[in-house]
C-alpha positions, 0 to 999 in steps of 0.5 A: 654396430661396430661402434657398440663393439668398440665401445665395449672394448674401450670400456673394458680395456686390456692391460696385461702385466708379465708374470715375473716368477712363480712362488710356492706358499706353504702353510702351518698353524700353531696353537689353534684353540679347541672350540669343542671340549671333546675333540681337537679341531679339523683345520683347513686353510683357504687362500684368497687374493684381492683383486680390485677390492674383491677377495677371490678364493685361489685354493685351499689345503687338505683337512687335517683331522684332530690337530691344533698344530697342523703342517699342511702338505698342500702347496699354493702356487702363486704368480709373483709380480714385483710391481704390484701389491698382491694382498693375501688372506688366509682363512682358518676353518674347522671342518665338520667330520665327514664333510670337506665343504665350508658351509657347515664349517666353523670359522676360526680366524684369518690373517691378511698380508701381502705376498711381498711380506711373506717373501721377505720374512723367513720364520713364520707360519706362511713361507714362500719360495721362488720356483726354478725353471724345471716344470717336470713331475715325478710319480713315486710309489712306496710300500713298507715291510715289517714296521714296528707295531705301536698299538696294543690291541691292533696293528699300526696305522702307518703313513709316510711324510717326505721332507726336503732339506733346505739350504739353511737346514730347515725342512719343508714338507713335500708330501704326506701319504694317506694312512693305511689302517691296521697294517705293518706292511702297507702299500701307499698310493702313488703320487705326483710331485714337481721336481721343483717342490721335491728337491728345488731341481737339485738331484742331490738335495737331501730328502728326509722320510718319516714313518708315523703310526696315525692316532685319532687324537692327533698325537701320532707315534713315531716309527722311524726315518731315513734319508735319500736323494732324488738322484738315488730315487732315479738311479735304480739299475738292472731291476734292483729294488731300492729300499731303506731301513726305517730307523728310530734313533732312540731305539738305536741308542737304547737297544743293543740288538736293535736293527731297524723299525722296518723297511721302506721300499720304492716301488715306482719312480717315473719322470713325467715331462710336463708341457705348458699351455703355450706348448699345446697352443704352439703345437696346433691346439685350437680353442673352440669358443662357444657363447650361450646367451640367455634370452629368457623372459626374466631379462626383460623386453629388449626395447625397454631401457630397464632390460638387461638386453637393452641396446644403448646407442653408445653404452654397452649392456652387461651382456656385451661387456662380458661377451667382449671381455672374455671373447677378445682373449679367446679369439686369439687362440682360434686360428680361424677366429670362428666362434659359435653363438648359441642362445638359451630360450624356453619353451620354444627351443632350448637353444638356437644359433644366434645367427639363425643358421643352424648349419653354419652357426660360426661367427667371424670373431667376437665382433661377429658374435656381437653383431649377430646378437644385436641382429637377433634381438628384434626377431625373437620372443623371450620365454620361461625358465633357464635350462643350461644342461642342453647347451652343455650337452651339445658342446660336450658332444663335439668335445667327445668326438675330439677326445677320440682322436687322442691328439691335442687338436681342439679344446672347447670353451663354453661361455654361458651368460645368464641373468638368473639361477638355473632351473635344471640344476640336477641335469646341469650337474649331470652334464658337467660331471660328464663333460669333466672327462672331455677336453672342455671348460665351462665359464658362467657369468651371472648378469644382473642382480639375481641371487647366484649363491647356488651357482657356486655349487657348480664351481666346486668352490665348496667341495667336489661337485657331484652328479645326482647319482653321487658321481664326482667330477673328474676335474674342476672345469667350471668357473662362475663369476657374478658380473656385479662384482666387477661393475666398478672394477678396473679394466680387464678384471672380469676377463682375468678372473673368468679365464685364469683357470683355463690354461691349467684346465687345458694342461691338466686334461692333456697331461692326464691323458698322456697327450703331448703337443703335436710338435713334440718329437717321439723321442721326448717320451716319458722316462720310467724307472721301475723296480 
């Protein structure tokens, strides 16, 4: 049996290339054509990267309403490998009003290039910047008082933009607040931004802040501006409130008695120490890895060579390839290398231990799961529809117990290997929304040639996943990949694709909860500067 495991491992291979550095990509557009004569487009840019001949979505910008020349505040963070040709594709979509998904959007066009080309060229619509080593974040909150009224029949609808002044004098958009409607003394929501993004780690770098009056036609009215530095933002002493005059330079020249166009106030400045995935792992956090294997009848009789579960003496099936590819990585982060193997099977049982020992379902590493999988095949009868909500709920129950410890001790990863579209979509959506509050991630690999289009809904790639009651996921915890996209890919492509988001999911969960790695001393607490 170990020969099958070794064959799968050899077939996949594991080749890793160290990340040289990280790069921020900023996107702007000019001259977008108006397809609708009555309104301007609502643009959104989707970033895709090519891996082994396939395009995969990395991230997407926010939607900017009624704009033919948007400057997006969303910043793409990309690993840069000097020795690789990293192909990028940026797709421009016009998003339907009231909908942020791509299904009903109009495709406006796309451009393709390499990350090297973007890094080498300066004046273009996509710009790249290497990050310095500071990973800390700052949380900021602003408000304003007595802003100029730019509207005749109502009050201004103000929003604030923050730009970083670069060494060459150019400006990079750091953040754009939400618009507060009909209010001359707005209080904007607090936001987080990395110190790299805000000031490139230079606390004395100039920051330009601009206040606008939002207009639905995209022609926003300028209210005023001011300049500051991060050093000034964090230098609040003795509880004194930091504020700036919002100045309109034209009014300053033309109006003799002009003082300002309002005041902008810093309400809150908080430095947040950001810990990395390895900080948590080295601090003792264990990855609890559970495998759920689909044993429903649609896979075919395992004794038949056409079955997806057929065990060839020398060639691993797709289930084994996917299992080894992902499990080989995850087992290294479990100190005891104990993995839980579960099976999806209807109608006799929603799930059972792949080793038939419900009291002790753990297997000795990925090889133990493989052996248990092979041993159970001759002993089971394959049945009916594919329901995965019960196994998500079972792992979520364990993750819920861990959440109450308020320590970074265990993070749960559920790998689901399935051959078909799930039949309990509503219950699964409900289970995922609940699990998004827990230290847990879900990886779904579609095996075989079924149409997995609807599974993308769970991945959240076409908007925010919601429960049947409308509750959104707290964070994106699901990654879905069809195995057929990797049949002819080079080694380790599947593992790289399905596991790429896990480190960030781990970090996002613990950082959002304010949970430090266990080895971090108490004196390294968050520093807060508040008025």
